[in-house]
C-alpha positions as CSV (number, residue, x, y, z in Angstrom):
1,Q,116.9,106.2,72.9
2,A,113.7,108.2,72.4
3,L,111.6,105.1,72.7
4,L,113.4,104.2,76.0
5,S,112.8,107.7,77.3
6,L,109.1,107.4,76.4
7,L,108.8,104.0,78.1
8,L,110.5,105.2,81.2
9,Y,108.2,108.3,81.3
10,Q,105.1,106.1,81.0
11,V,106.3,103.7,83.8
12,I,107.0,106.7,86.1
13,Q,103.5,108.1,85.4
14,L,101.9,104.8,86.0
15,I,103.7,104.4,89.4
16,E,102.9,108.0,90.4
17,G,99.3,107.8,89.3
18,N,98.4,104.5,90.8
19,L,100.6,104.2,93.9
20,I,102.0,107.6,95.1
21,Y,99.0,109.9,94.4
22,P,96.4,107.8,96.2
23,R,98.6,107.2,99.2
24,V,99.6,110.9,99.6
25,V,96.2,112.3,99.0
26,G,94.5,109.6,101.1
27,Q,96.8,110.3,104.1
28,S,96.2,114.0,103.9
29,I,92.4,113.7,103.9
30,G,92.1,110.5,106.0
31,L,90.9,108.2,103.2
32,P,92.4,104.8,102.4
33,A,94.4,104.7,99.2
34,I,92.1,102.3,97.4
35,F,89.2,104.7,98.0
36,T,91.2,107.6,96.8
37,L,92.1,105.8,93.6
38,A,88.6,104.6,93.1
39,A,87.2,108.1,93.6
40,A,89.6,109.7,91.2
41,S,88.9,107.0,88.6
42,I,85.1,107.1,88.9
43,G,85.0,110.9,89.0
44,G,87.3,111.1,86.0
45,N,85.2,108.6,84.0
46,L,82.0,110.4,84.8
47,F,82.9,114.0,84.7
48,G,86.5,114.3,83.4
49,L,89.1,116.5,85.2
50,L,86.5,118.2,87.4
51,G,85.2,114.8,88.5
52,M,88.7,113.7,89.5
53,I,89.2,116.9,91.5
54,F,85.8,116.9,93.3
55,F,85.1,113.2,93.8
56,T,88.1,112.6,96.1
57,P,87.0,115.1,98.9
58,I,83.3,114.1,98.4
59,S,84.2,110.5,98.9
60,A,86.3,111.4,102.0
61,V,83.3,113.1,103.5
62,I,81.1,110.1,102.8
63,Y,83.7,107.7,104.1
64,R,84.0,109.7,107.4
65,L,80.2,109.9,107.8
66,V,79.8,106.1,107.3
67,K,82.7,105.4,109.6
68,E,81.3,107.6,112.4
69,F,77.8,106.0,111.9
70,V,79.3,102.5,112.2
71,V,81.2,103.5,115.3
72,A,78.1,105.0,116.9
73,K,76.1,101.8,116.1
74,E,78.9,99.7,117.7
75,N,78.9,101.8,120.8
76,Q,75.1,101.7,121.0
77,V,75.2,97.9,120.9
78,D,77.8,97.7,123.7
């Protein structure tokens, strides 16, 4: 029964970490879920917990700047 509990806990953590967290955080800061997951993963690999915390908002700012630049270029062409 302990093994089953451990397995269930791991499955719940996997779902929360890879599906729920990126979607909720991404929606709150305007970043697609895949970018949220990538930012947290890359930040975590490079700088540990602080990287995970700071890379998500940094990537949101970069995403927003690039998005606005692309929209401005599209409007300039039209």
